[in-house]
Backbone bond lengths (Angstrom), bond angles and torsions (degrees), N, CA, C in turn:
res aa  C-N    CA-C-N  psi(-1)  N-CA   C-N-CA  omega(-1)  CA-C   N-CA-C  phi
1 M - - - 1.466 - - 1.529 110.82 -
2 I 1.351 116.13 -42.15 1.467 120.70 -179.47 1.529 110.24 -63.21
3 R 1.358 115.21 -44.86 1.465 119.16 178.89 1.522 110.90 -61.86
4 F 1.331 115.94 -38.98 1.459 120.73 -179.99 1.536 110.37 -62.43
5 R 1.344 115.73 -42.45 1.457 120.09 179.53 1.524 110.86 -66.48
6 Q 1.345 116.60 -39.32 1.460 120.32 178.08 1.527 110.90 -62.00
7 K 1.327 115.89 -42.12 1.467 119.64 178.87 1.527 110.53 -62.87
8 N 1.343 116.12 -39.43 1.463 120.33 178.50 1.525 111.30 -64.26
9 I 1.333 115.74 -40.11 1.465 120.08 178.41 1.526 110.58 -63.08
10 Y 1.348 116.33 -46.47 1.465 120.36 179.75 1.530 111.12 -63.12
11 A 1.337 115.27 -40.57 1.462 119.11 178.94 1.521 110.92 -64.25
12 T 1.331 117.00 -39.63 1.464 121.07 179.09 1.530 110.93 -65.24
13 I 1.334 115.79 -43.73 1.470 120.18 178.10 1.525 110.55 -60.62
14 L 1.323 115.65 -44.16 1.468 120.52 179.71 1.526 111.03 -61.37
15 L 1.330 115.98 -42.60 1.467 120.42 179.46 1.528 111.15 -63.44
16 W 1.333 117.20 -40.47 1.460 120.49 178.37 1.527 111.02 -66.62
17 I 1.321 116.77 -37.45 1.471 120.13 176.69 1.522 110.26 -62.97
18 I 1.330 116.66 -46.61 1.464 121.25 179.08 1.531 110.12 -61.76
19 F 1.339 115.75 -43.56 1.465 120.39 178.27 1.532 110.63 -60.04
20 G 1.335 116.76 -44.85 1.463 120.39 179.50 1.513 112.38 -61.98
21 M 1.333 115.90 -40.76 1.460 120.04 178.41 1.525 110.77 -64.09
22 C 1.328 116.48 -38.95 1.467 120.68 178.84 1.528 111.24 -65.05
23 V 1.340 115.96 -40.12 1.470 120.11 178.44 1.525 110.55 -63.86
24 V 1.337 116.22 -45.51 1.468 120.58 178.95 1.527 110.53 -60.98
25 L 1.336 116.19 -43.78 1.458 120.79 179.16 1.520 111.20 -62.81
26 L 1.335 116.23 -41.79 1.459 120.74 179.25 1.525 110.85 -63.40
27 L 1.328 116.71 -44.61 1.460 120.34 178.14 1.527 111.33 -61.62
28 G 1.327 115.41 -35.84 1.456 119.94 -178.94 1.514 113.76 -70.55
29 T 1.329 116.54 -20.66 1.466 119.60 -176.29 1.519 113.47 -103.91
30 V 1.322 117.86 -26.79 1.477 119.22 -178.06 1.521 111.91 -102.92
31 T 1.336 117.47 -4.75 1.462 121.04 176.83 1.531 108.62 -127.89
32 N 1.323 115.60 179.49 1.463 120.68 176.86 1.521 111.57 -98.86
33 V 1.330 117.23 29.29 1.456 120.47 -179.21 1.525 111.22 -61.08
34 H 1.337 116.75 -29.46 1.468 119.20 179.39 1.530 111.31 -63.33
35 T 1.338 116.64 -28.87 1.466 120.40 177.72 1.523 110.18 -65.12
36 L 1.335 116.55 -41.58 1.462 120.68 177.15 1.523 110.84 -66.70
37 L 1.339 116.35 -41.38 1.465 120.24 178.81 1.522 111.49 -62.03
38 A 1.327 116.33 -32.71 1.464 120.59 -175.26 1.525 113.23 -79.19
39 K 1.326 118.30 -18.06 1.467 120.48 -172.79 1.530 114.51 -53.31
40 P 1.335 119.31 -43.53 1.471 118.31 178.80 1.533 113.41 -66.17
41 L 1.322 116.74 -14.25 1.466 121.15 -176.75 1.526 112.73 -94.51
42 V 1.334 116.47 -3.76 1.469 120.34 -169.99 1.525 111.55 -97.64
43 R 1.338 114.97 132.31 1.468 123.04 167.92 1.522 107.96 -126.84
44 D 1.304 116.68 122.27 1.466 121.10 179.58 1.521 107.50 -139.71
45 E 1.325 116.18 104.17 1.454 121.82 -168.40 1.529 112.27 -105.75
46 T 1.317 115.78 159.42 1.466 121.95 -178.65 1.523 110.17 -64.10
47 P 1.338 117.85 126.98 1.473 119.51 -177.87 1.528 112.81 -72.20
48 A 1.322 114.57 152.36 1.463 123.17 174.95 1.524 106.71 -152.01
49 T 1.302 117.33 166.35 1.466 120.68 -177.74 1.531 110.63 -59.83
50 R 1.330 115.26 132.22 1.459 122.89 -179.69 1.526 109.14 -133.27
51 D 1.330 116.24 161.26 1.467 120.38 178.56 1.527 111.83 -71.45
52 V 1.334 117.20 -34.22 1.468 119.87 -173.63 1.529 109.97 -153.40
53 I 1.318 114.73 152.85 1.464 122.87 174.18 1.519 107.78 -107.03
54 I 1.323 117.45 117.06 1.461 121.80 178.13 1.529 108.31 -100.39
55 I 1.329 116.50 118.71 1.467 122.01 179.69 1.522 107.67 -108.23
56 L 1.320 116.08 120.55 1.463 120.47 -176.64 1.524 111.24 -87.24
57 G 1.326 115.88 138.71 1.459 121.77 178.12 1.518 111.58 -76.96
58 G 1.324 114.42 172.88 1.460 119.45 -179.30 1.511 112.32 -158.38
59 G 1.335 116.47 35.09 1.457 120.24 176.75 1.518 113.53 101.30
60 I 1.328 114.19 173.64 1.466 123.78 179.16 1.524 108.04 -133.50
61 V 1.321 116.71 142.36 1.462 120.46 169.64 1.528 105.54 -80.41
62 T 1.332 116.02 95.20 1.467 119.97 -168.96 1.530 112.85 -65.65
63 D 1.332 117.93 -35.17 1.466 120.17 -179.61 1.529 111.68 -62.68
64 L 1.339 115.20 -35.76 1.464 120.21 -177.57 1.522 112.33 -101.31
65 K 1.337 116.65 -8.69 1.465 122.47 -176.57 1.532 110.55 51.60
66 M 1.313 114.60 59.61 1.458 121.15 179.00 1.522 109.72 -148.41
67 L 1.321 115.89 162.35 1.457 120.32 176.13 1.523 110.29 -73.29
68 P 1.332 118.03 140.03 1.467 119.62 172.66 1.528 109.48 -61.86
69 W 1.332 115.51 159.48 1.460 119.24 -179.61 1.524 111.35 -56.44
70 G 1.331 116.82 -40.33 1.459 120.06 -178.55 1.516 112.93 -61.64
71 V 1.330 117.62 -37.96 1.466 120.90 178.89 1.529 110.13 -73.98
72 Q 1.328 117.20 -36.48 1.463 119.32 173.94 1.522 110.36 -58.23
73 E 1.323 116.39 -40.22 1.467 119.87 178.78 1.519 111.26 -66.65
74 R 1.327 117.41 -34.78 1.471 120.25 175.24 1.527 110.37 -62.72
75 V 1.326 116.01 -47.36 1.461 119.66 -179.31 1.527 110.27 -64.47
76 D 1.321 117.14 -41.73 1.471 120.57 178.56 1.526 110.90 -60.46
77 A 1.338 117.02 -40.52 1.462 120.31 178.63 1.527 111.09 -64.76
78 G 1.339 116.14 -39.49 1.459 119.66 176.50 1.515 112.21 -65.67
79 L 1.328 116.26 -39.97 1.461 120.46 179.24 1.531 111.70 -67.10
80 E 1.321 116.07 -31.32 1.470 118.99 176.41 1.524 110.40 -64.35
81 L 1.324 117.12 -41.91 1.464 120.54 175.68 1.528 110.71 -62.75
82 Y 1.329 115.67 -40.83 1.468 120.93 178.33 1.526 110.52 -62.67
83 T 1.320 116.94 -46.45 1.464 122.14 -178.88 1.523 111.15 -62.88
84 Q 1.322 116.44 -35.54 1.461 120.61 -179.51 1.528 112.93 -78.39
85 G 1.333 116.81 -1.62 1.453 121.13 173.32 1.514 115.86 84.52
86 Y 1.327 116.96 18.12 1.462 119.07 -179.40 1.525 112.44 -76.70
87 S 1.320 117.55 -21.25 1.464 121.45 176.64 1.523 109.50 -160.81
88 K 1.335 115.94 153.91 1.464 121.44 179.27 1.524 112.20 -103.29
89 H 1.318 117.06 -2.85 1.460 121.01 -173.79 1.524 110.57 -126.50
90 I 1.343 115.60 146.82 1.462 121.85 -178.60 1.528 109.38 -133.80
91 I 1.323 116.11 134.91 1.467 122.14 167.94 1.525 107.38 -112.40
92 V 1.326 116.63 127.61 1.462 120.76 172.46 1.522 107.10 -105.42
93 A 1.331 115.84 123.67 1.463 120.80 -169.42 1.524 111.21 -114.46
94 G 1.316 115.41 116.94 1.463 120.47 177.36 1.507 110.82 177.00
95 G 1.318 116.86 125.33 1.457 121.56 -173.79 1.518 114.53 -86.87
96 Q 1.322 114.59 -163.61 1.460 122.12 -175.66 1.529 110.95 -65.33
97 V 1.323 114.73 135.25 1.456 120.89 177.27 1.526 108.48 -74.55
98 Q 1.332 117.16 128.91 1.460 121.04 -174.48 1.530 111.18 -57.52
99 G 1.332 114.81 126.88 1.454 120.65 178.35 1.516 114.45 86.93
100 Y 1.337 116.84 1.11 1.463 120.66 -178.11 1.524 109.42 -132.31
101 S 1.329 116.10 165.26 1.461 120.51 -176.79 1.520 112.74 -91.08
102 Y 1.334 118.29 -14.25 1.466 120.52 -176.34 1.533 110.89 -94.20
103 T 1.335 114.31 166.72 1.459 120.99 -178.09 1.531 110.75 -116.70
104 E 1.329 114.47 158.49 1.456 120.04 175.83 1.524 110.60 -60.94
105 S 1.325 116.18 -41.00 1.467 120.01 -176.77 1.531 111.68 -62.09
106 Q 1.325 117.98 -33.41 1.469 120.57 176.51 1.522 111.06 -60.77
107 F 1.312 116.34 -45.17 1.460 120.56 -179.48 1.527 111.35 -68.88
108 M 1.316 116.20 -34.49 1.464 119.70 178.84 1.526 110.99 -67.86
109 E 1.326 116.45 -42.98 1.470 118.31 177.40 1.527 110.56 -65.03
110 A 1.337 116.50 -42.30 1.469 120.12 179.02 1.530 110.58 -59.89
111 Y 1.310 117.20 -38.37 1.470 121.16 178.75 1.526 110.40 -64.25
112 I 1.330 116.09 -40.68 1.470 120.15 177.53 1.527 110.51 -60.66
113 R 1.326 116.86 -43.73 1.470 120.30 179.54 1.527 110.51 -66.45
114 Q 1.329 116.79 -39.09 1.463 120.28 178.49 1.523 111.84 -63.55
115 R 1.326 115.73 -28.80 1.464 119.84 177.89 1.531 111.94 -77.73
116 G 1.341 116.92 -2.39 1.461 120.74 175.71 1.513 115.30 95.99
117 F 1.337 116.91 11.71 1.462 120.01 -179.05 1.530 110.22 -96.40
118 D 1.323 115.78 60.58 1.462 120.41 -177.08 1.522 112.17 -67.55
119 E 1.327 116.06 -26.45 1.465 119.90 -175.63 1.521 112.72 -84.82
120 A 1.308 117.39 -11.88 1.467 120.78 -175.01 1.522 111.27 -65.98
121 E 1.330 115.57 137.66 1.465 120.56 176.00 1.529 107.86 -85.12
122 V 1.322 115.25 108.37 1.463 120.77 -175.81 1.526 109.03 -119.05
123 I 1.326 116.30 128.19 1.461 122.10 175.99 1.529 108.26 -112.13
124 E 1.317 116.14 130.32 1.463 120.51 178.75 1.524 110.86 -87.73
125 E 1.319 115.52 128.71 1.462 121.46 167.93 1.519 104.80 -103.70
126 S 1.311 116.93 102.16 1.464 121.28 -166.62 1.531 114.06 -113.82
127 Q 1.333 117.15 17.49 1.463 119.67 -174.98 1.523 113.85 -107.63
128 S 1.312 117.99 -14.15 1.467 119.90 -169.98 1.515 112.72 -83.70
129 R 1.336 114.37 151.45 1.470 122.23 177.38 1.528 111.46 -123.63
130 S 1.326 117.25 2.19 1.460 120.71 -177.09 1.523 108.92 -154.42
131 T 1.327 115.63 169.82 1.465 120.64 177.36 1.520 110.78 -62.08
132 Y 1.325 116.30 -41.29 1.465 119.88 178.95 1.532 110.77 -60.77
133 E 1.310 117.27 -44.26 1.458 120.51 178.94 1.528 111.21 -69.26
134 N 1.331 117.24 -33.69 1.468 120.20 172.33 1.529 110.09 -51.64
135 A 1.322 114.99 -47.80 1.464 120.23 -177.26 1.531 111.42 -66.96
136 I 1.322 116.76 -49.58 1.468 121.16 -178.73 1.534 110.74 -56.20
137 N 1.326 116.36 -49.83 1.463 120.85 -174.52 1.526 112.46 -74.01
138 S 1.321 117.35 -35.93 1.464 119.89 177.87 1.525 111.08 -67.20
139 L 1.322 116.20 -39.49 1.461 119.63 178.58 1.527 111.20 -67.68
140 A 1.326 117.19 -31.21 1.464 120.34 175.23 1.532 110.86 -64.95
141 I 1.333 116.12 -40.38 1.469 120.20 175.96 1.524 110.20 -63.55
142 M 1.328 116.40 -43.79 1.459 120.20 178.56 1.525 111.26 -58.75
143 E 1.308 116.99 -43.55 1.464 120.53 179.74 1.529 110.89 -62.62
144 A 1.337 116.21 -42.00 1.467 120.23 179.56 1.531 111.79 -64.64
145 Q 1.336 116.40 -30.36 1.462 121.36 -178.55 1.534 112.56 -93.24
146 N 1.327 116.59 0.83 1.465 122.09 -176.49 1.525 112.13 60.77
147 W 1.326 116.36 35.93 1.461 121.47 174.93 1.523 108.50 -97.08
148 E 1.318 116.04 140.79 1.459 120.42 -175.18 1.520 114.19 -114.96
149 T 1.334 117.20 -22.62 1.464 120.06 -175.78 1.517 110.48 -127.85
150 A 1.336 116.38 152.94 1.470 119.55 -175.43 1.517 111.99 -153.33
151 F 1.324 114.80 155.05 1.451 122.32 160.15 1.532 107.45 -89.73
152 V 1.314 116.43 145.05 1.460 121.17 167.00 1.522 106.39 -115.37
153 V 1.334 116.31 115.51 1.459 121.87 -175.52 1.525 108.85 -111.86
154 T 1.332 115.82 126.17 1.460 120.35 177.40 1.528 108.97 -158.83
155 S 1.313 117.60 177.61 1.458 121.33 -179.90 1.518 110.39 -60.93
156 D 1.338 116.72 148.84 1.466 120.93 -173.84 1.525 112.43 -52.09
157 Y 1.340 117.82 -47.37 1.469 120.98 -176.38 1.528 112.90 -69.43
158 H 1.324 117.25 -12.45 1.471 122.48 -177.00 1.526 112.23 -100.16
159 T 1.341 117.21 -9.50 1.463 120.43 -169.89 1.527 113.37 -64.58
160 A 1.329 118.09 -45.64 1.469 119.62 -174.44 1.522 111.17 -60.66
161 R 1.319 116.98 -49.94 1.471 119.98 -178.38 1.524 110.48 -64.34
162 A 1.337 116.63 -46.85 1.460 119.78 -177.44 1.528 111.44 -61.60
163 C 1.319 116.82 -47.14 1.463 119.87 -176.99 1.525 111.53 -70.09
164 N 1.320 116.44 -33.70 1.467 118.91 176.28 1.521 111.82 -65.52
165 V 1.327 117.15 -33.61 1.473 120.64 175.40 1.523 109.80 -62.95
166 F 1.322 117.12 -48.58 1.473 120.53 179.43 1.525 110.81 -59.78
167 E 1.323 116.75 -43.21 1.460 119.68 -177.83 1.522 111.55 -69.90
168 K 1.312 117.40 -31.45 1.465 120.73 175.05 1.532 110.37 -61.94
169 L 1.333 115.20 -27.84 1.472 121.65 178.43 1.531 111.29 -93.62
170 N 1.330 115.89 16.30 1.467 123.83 174.53 1.534 113.46 65.69
171 A 1.317 116.32 31.50 1.465 120.47 177.72 1.528 110.15 -84.52
172 D 1.329 115.78 143.99 1.462 123.06 176.09 1.531 107.06 -93.49
173 I 1.325 116.60 99.09 1.464 120.68 -171.53 1.521 112.19 -128.87
174 I 1.318 114.66 159.87 1.455 123.67 165.36 1.518 106.54 -118.84
175 C 1.322 115.78 131.12 1.463 121.01 -177.10 1.522 109.53 -89.89
176 S 1.335 117.16 130.52 1.464 122.03 -178.29 1.525 109.68 -128.71
177 A 1.327 116.50 121.57 1.463 121.86 -175.13 1.523 111.61 -93.26
178 A 1.326 115.36 136.26 1.468 122.21 173.49 1.525 107.64 -101.01
179 Y 1.315 115.83 120.76 1.461 120.89 -175.90 1.524 111.29 -99.03
180 K 1.315 115.21 161.05 1.460 121.83 177.82 1.516 109.88 -62.77
181 S 1.331 116.50 134.87 1.460 121.74 179.86 1.523 110.46 -62.43
182 A 1.331 116.25 145.83 1.466 121.68 -176.82 1.523 112.04 -57.97
183 G 1.322 116.99 -31.68 1.460 120.63 -177.88 1.513 114.47 -65.56
184 F 1.349 116.81 -13.83 1.460 120.66 -178.86 1.523 113.29 -96.84
185 E 1.321 117.80 0.65 1.454 119.88 179.57 1.535 109.85 -59.55
186 G 1.324 116.24 128.54 1.455 120.97 179.70 1.515 114.89 80.72
187 N 1.338 117.22 1.97 1.460 120.79 179.52 1.536 109.21 -76.53
188 F 1.335 116.76 117.55 1.462 122.08 -174.18 1.522 111.08 -58.84
189 F 1.327 117.55 -48.85 1.462 121.42 -176.91 1.520 111.28 -63.45
190 R 1.334 115.85 -43.17 1.469 119.45 -179.60 1.519 110.98 -67.95
191 N 1.338 117.31 -40.36 1.461 120.20 177.61 1.527 111.53 -61.17
192 F 1.331 115.86 -40.12 1.459 120.05 178.57 1.525 110.85 -61.48
193 N 1.325 116.39 -46.21 1.467 120.59 -179.72 1.529 111.45 -64.63
194 E 1.339 116.42 -40.10 1.464 120.58 179.39 1.532 110.79 -66.19
195 F 1.313 116.06 -41.88 1.467 120.67 178.85 1.527 110.25 -62.61
196 R 1.314 116.36 -46.81 1.467 120.93 179.11 1.527 111.10 -61.83
197 A 1.334 116.24 -42.91 1.466 120.54 -179.63 1.527 111.50 -65.37
198 T 1.334 116.51 -37.03 1.467 120.28 179.56 1.524 111.06 -66.35
199 I 1.333 117.02 -44.46 1.468 120.46 177.10 1.522 110.28 -61.31
200 R 1.339 115.63 -44.12 1.462 119.79 178.67 1.528 110.84 -60.73
201 E 1.332 116.80 -36.17 1.459 120.49 -177.71 1.532 111.57 -65.47
202 Y 1.314 116.28 -36.56 1.465 118.56 176.42 1.532 110.60 -63.69
203 T 1.310 117.39 -43.95 1.473 119.99 179.63 1.527 110.59 -66.59
204 A 1.347 116.60 -38.35 1.464 120.37 178.73 1.529 110.96 -65.70
205 T 1.323 116.84 -36.03 1.460 120.98 178.68 1.527 110.64 -64.33
206 V 1.327 116.48 -43.35 1.468 120.26 176.90 1.526 110.30 -61.33
207 Y 1.331 116.10 -43.59 1.470 120.36 179.37 1.530 110.92 -61.57
208 Y 1.330 117.01 -43.93 1.466 120.30 -179.21 1.529 111.05 -66.40
209 L 1.327 117.03 -35.35 1.463 120.09 175.10 1.526 111.01 -62.46
210 M 1.320 115.75 -43.26 1.461 121.03 -179.63 1.532 111.23 -65.57
211 R 1.322 116.67 -34.54 1.471 120.63 179.50 1.526 113.20 -81.87
212 G 1.328 116.38 -10.31 1.464 119.81 -179.09 1.515 113.80 80.31
213 Y 1.337 117.34 18.31 1.460 120.62 -179.89 1.517 111.89 -79.16
214 I 1.335 116.69 -21.09 1.464 120.89 178.77 1.530 109.99 -134.33
């Protein structure tokens, strides 16, 4: 009887945990709570002239062979800096998509050309598989080109970790955040992805701290 009661207690606790997780997930998808959660992760600094704009990748929608909306927003934010004359050079950073022969950087450059920026000088950094490798490989390109200063452009919730990695490697950078497009406000699917990405970013930040990357 005692064991039976203990099992019931454990089952009840487990059910309440699952229920709590469902409530948190629901709040994260039907409200903008993920925006509040992301605030400590955001760095968005005043722009100034830089040698190069580094735009970090963030995956590919493999079924459709296109950039996710979040990565399109990163590229758009980088192109805005380019259009405003803050830099004449762009690095798109993203390696091979797992299980496929193409790279994130290929799709990012193609997106830039599709937007009509045929004249833009774009260099692909196509070897990286992580934010840390983005930084290592992009800085190697900068050294080869004799560039000393850069923008680092990425999604708002990713800026703090990404820019801290670059600064840990003694890079002279300005951090530039790409925000969710206004048309996605209240979009259930987009809110879910943003909420999930924000939670993942907190765990990734802890991991990078433990590894000494930031």
